[in-house]
N, C-alpha and C positions, 0 to 999 in steps of 0.2 A: 206701678203695680202695688196694690195693697197686700199685705201680708196675711191678714186675718183669713180672707176669702180663700186663697190657694191652700192655706194650712188646713182649713176645713175640709177642702177637696181632697188633700192629701190623706187626712185622716180617714175620710170615707173609702178612699181608693185602698188603704191599707187594711181596713176592716173587711172589704169586699174580697180583697186577695186572700185574706186569712180564712174566710169562710168557704170560698169556692176553689181554693188550690187544688189542683189535681183534678177538678171536675169542670168548672165553668170559667175559670180565669182566663183572660186574653193571653196569647202567647208572649206578648210583650212584658208580662208580669211574671213570667215563670223562667227559672234558671235552667238551662239545658245542659247536657253532658259536655265536659270540657276535656281538653288534652293539652299536655304542655307544648308550648310554642304553637298554639293553634288559636283561632279566633281573633286574629289581628284586624280583620275587617278589609273591605275593599278600599284599594288605593285611588280608585277613580274620582276625580274631582268633577262633580256634576252640579253646575250652578246654571242659573237661568238669567232673566232679564236683569239689567242693572237698576231699573226703577223699583220702587217700593210698592206693594210688598215684594221682597226678595224670596227666591226659593232655592234650596240646595239639598241634595240627596246625600245622606251620610254613609258611613261605612257599613251601617246595618240595613241600607237600602230604604231607609225611612226619609221621606220628603219633609223637610223643615221649612216652615214659613216665618220670615221675620218681617213684622209689620212696618217697623221704621228703624232707623239707626240705633242699635242697642247702646244704652248709656251704662247699664250695670251688668258686668260679665263675670261669669264663673267658670273656673277651670277645675277639672277633677283629675289631672294627671300631670306629671313632671313635664312632659313634652309640651302639652298645650299651655302649661304656665309660661314656658319660655317663649312660645309663639306669641302669645298675647302681650307679654312685656316688651317683645321685640317690636311691636307694631302699634299698640294703642296706648294712649295717655295712661300712666300707672294708676291714677285715682279712679279710673273706670273699672279696674280689676277688683271686685268686692269678694271674690271666693277663689281659693286656690287649694292645691293638695298639700299634704303634709310636707312633702319634699321641698316646696318652695322656701320653707323656713330653715332647712338643713344646710348649714354652711359647708358641710364637708363635700357635697355634691352639686349643690345649686348654683346656678348663674345669676339668679334673681332674689337671692336671700336679703340682700341689702335693700331692695325695693320693697319686698315683703315686710321686712321689719319696720321700714319707715311708714308704709301706707296701712299696715295692720288689716289686710283682708282676712276674712274668716276662713278657717279650715273648713272646707266644704266636702264632707264625706258621704253623709247619709242624706236622705231626701229632705228631712225636716231642717237640717242645718242649711241646706241650699235655699230652700223656701224662705227662710228667715233673713237671707241676703236680699230679697226681692229682685231676683235676677230678670233681665230682659232676654238673656241667652245663656245656656249652659253648654259648654264643651266637655264632653264625657268620653272616656276611651272606649274603643270597640271591644276590648277584652274585660270591661267591668261587667258585674252581675247584670243581667238583662232586666231584672225587676227594678233597678235603680231608675233608668231613664224611662222605664214603663210608669212608674209611679209619678215622676216629675211630669210627664206628659199628661197624665190623668188629672193632674193639678193645674193644667193649662200653661205650663212653663215650656217654651221652645227649647228643645234639646237637639244638639247635632253631635253625633257620634264620630269621633275622629280616629283614624288608624293609630295604632301603637307602635307599628314598625315601618320605617321608611328605608328601603333597600338601596336607594340611589340618591345622588345630589339632586337629580332633576325631580324626583318626588318631594324632596324638601322645598325646592323652588315653587312647585305647583301649589304646595300648601300654604307657603307665605301669601301668595295671591289669594287663595281661598280664605285665609283669615281676614284678609283686607276686605274681601267681598262680605264675609259674615258680619264683621264688625263695622261696616261703613267707612272704613279706614283704607280705601282703595289706593290713595296717593301715598300714604305712608307705607303700605305694602310694597309699592313699586319702588320707593326709595331703598327699603330694606332688600329688595331683590337685587337692585343695582349694587348695593354695597357687598352683598353676599357673593355675587358673581365676580366682583372685581377681587375679593380675596382668593377665591378659587383660581382665577385666571393668573394672578401674580404669583401664587403658590406653585402652580403648574409650570410657569415659565422659569423657575429656578433650576430645573433640570438641564445641565449641560447638554448641547446638542451631541447626539452620537453616544452618550453615556449608557453603559449597560444598565439593564433594570435591576435595582436593588431587590434582593430576595427577602421578603419581610414576612414575619409570623406575628399576628395579633394574638395576645394571651389573656384570657379572661379568668384565670384562676385554674378552672378544670376544663375550660372549653376554648376552642379557636374559632375564628370567623371565616367561613368559607365562601363560596360564591353566594349570590343572592343576599348579600349583607352590605350595609352602608360602608363598613370599613373596606371591604373588597372594592366597591366603587371608587372610594377615595384613592386607594393604591392605583387603580387603572388610571384615573385622571392624572395622577402624579407621575406616571410612567413606571411603576414598581410592580414586581411580581407578589402575589399573595400565595405563598407556598402552600397553605392549607387548601386553597381552591385548586392549585395545580395537582395536588395529591387527592382530589375528589371530595373534599369536604364541601357540603352545600348547607347554607344556613349556619346555625350555631351547633357545633357538635363537639362532643367530649375529646380531649387531646391527652395522650399518654406520653410518658417519658420515651417510650419506643418511637413514637411519631416524631418527636423533637429531635432525637438523635439521627433518626433516618432522614429527616428533611434538612437538617443542619442549616437553619436559616442564618443569613448574614445580619438580619436585625430582628430583634424581638421587641415588641411594644406592648406595654401593659399599663394598667391604671392603678391609682392609689388615692386614698382620702387626702384632703389638704394637709400639707405638711409632713406627710408620711412617704414621700417619693423614695428617699434615700433608703429608709428601712425596707421597703418593699423591693427595691433594687438588690440590696444585700440578701435578703431572703431567697430572691429568685436565683442569685449567682451560687448560693449554697446548694442548690439542687444540682446533683452531679450530671444529669441530662442536659440542662442549660449551660453549666460550666463547660461542658465539652463542645459546645457549638462555636461556629466561626463568630457569631454575634458576640459571645462573651469574649473570645480571644481578641476581638477588635475593640471592645469597649463600646459595643452597639446594643446594649440592653438599655432601652429607653422607657422610662416610667413617667407617664403624664397624670396630673391629678385628675380625679374623675370628673370635675365639672368641665374639663377640656376633652377628656377620653370618651365619655359616655353619652353626651346629649344627642338626641334625635330632634333637632330643632334648628332655627337660624344660627344658634350658637355653636352648631358643629363646624362653623367657619374657622373656630379656634383650633380644631383638631386637624383640619386640612393645613392650616398655616404651620402648626407644631410639627406635623409629620414632614412636610416639605422642608422645614428648617432643619430638622435632624438629619434627613437623608442627603441634603444637597447643601446646607449651610446657609447663613444669611437670615435676615428678618424682613418682614414687610414694613 
């Protein structure tokens, strides 16, 4: 793909959008009203025939055509950065989000530093990478994929939230389909499922379900979250969901004391786990819990605790090891 022609097309699209905004611009170039924790996009995986051109309908319900196996791939989100690096040869990733280079949270920072993909945020930066396919998050501004599509770039909008392990598995295969790396995606899926199965098998037969609270600073993880589904698979109880939390909701000291979890799990930047644990235990509400009394306040580094990608297998393993002992 040449760079000059798409850049010219992009410039024309930007000019047209500026003149016609609010009047004649297509809906794909306009940003709509937004709410917190909204706009994550459809989780449905909608792919068509395996022959080329391939077609897949993204989280924004737009059908994307991929003419041939894409050689130059761009990601605009932390999650899709990690999906791509888990499945495709790293030299094919030519654009990533800023987070890919952040060692404190990223699982792919070493690969990003080695191969030096561009930080692909705005449309012009993306175009300069000469991409064959762009993965952009469903909650990004709608004008960004609209402008890229106007410039002739294939764009697939990927969901930003994955509430179950099954949804992660489906998107592993989806990324294989989109990138032409179906076999590598199958291998990654087998690895992922193996980690989950071995982690779930650690629970002793007949053991009571550990009562666990996930803590994200000012919120906890209720039902319809990936943390909840992981606890379900591991045979543990999510106390936030038991007490009616759905999705991500603000948790108070009163909640924590009333729920009295046996385990509290939180996240920290790399190298900060001990400091975060000490800070948590200095909170009187947390200090009063069974979790604190038993030494069950678990702090995992953010690259383990937060991913919504194939790297979530690290969280499954770490939680299983904390709750039941042993390593994979």
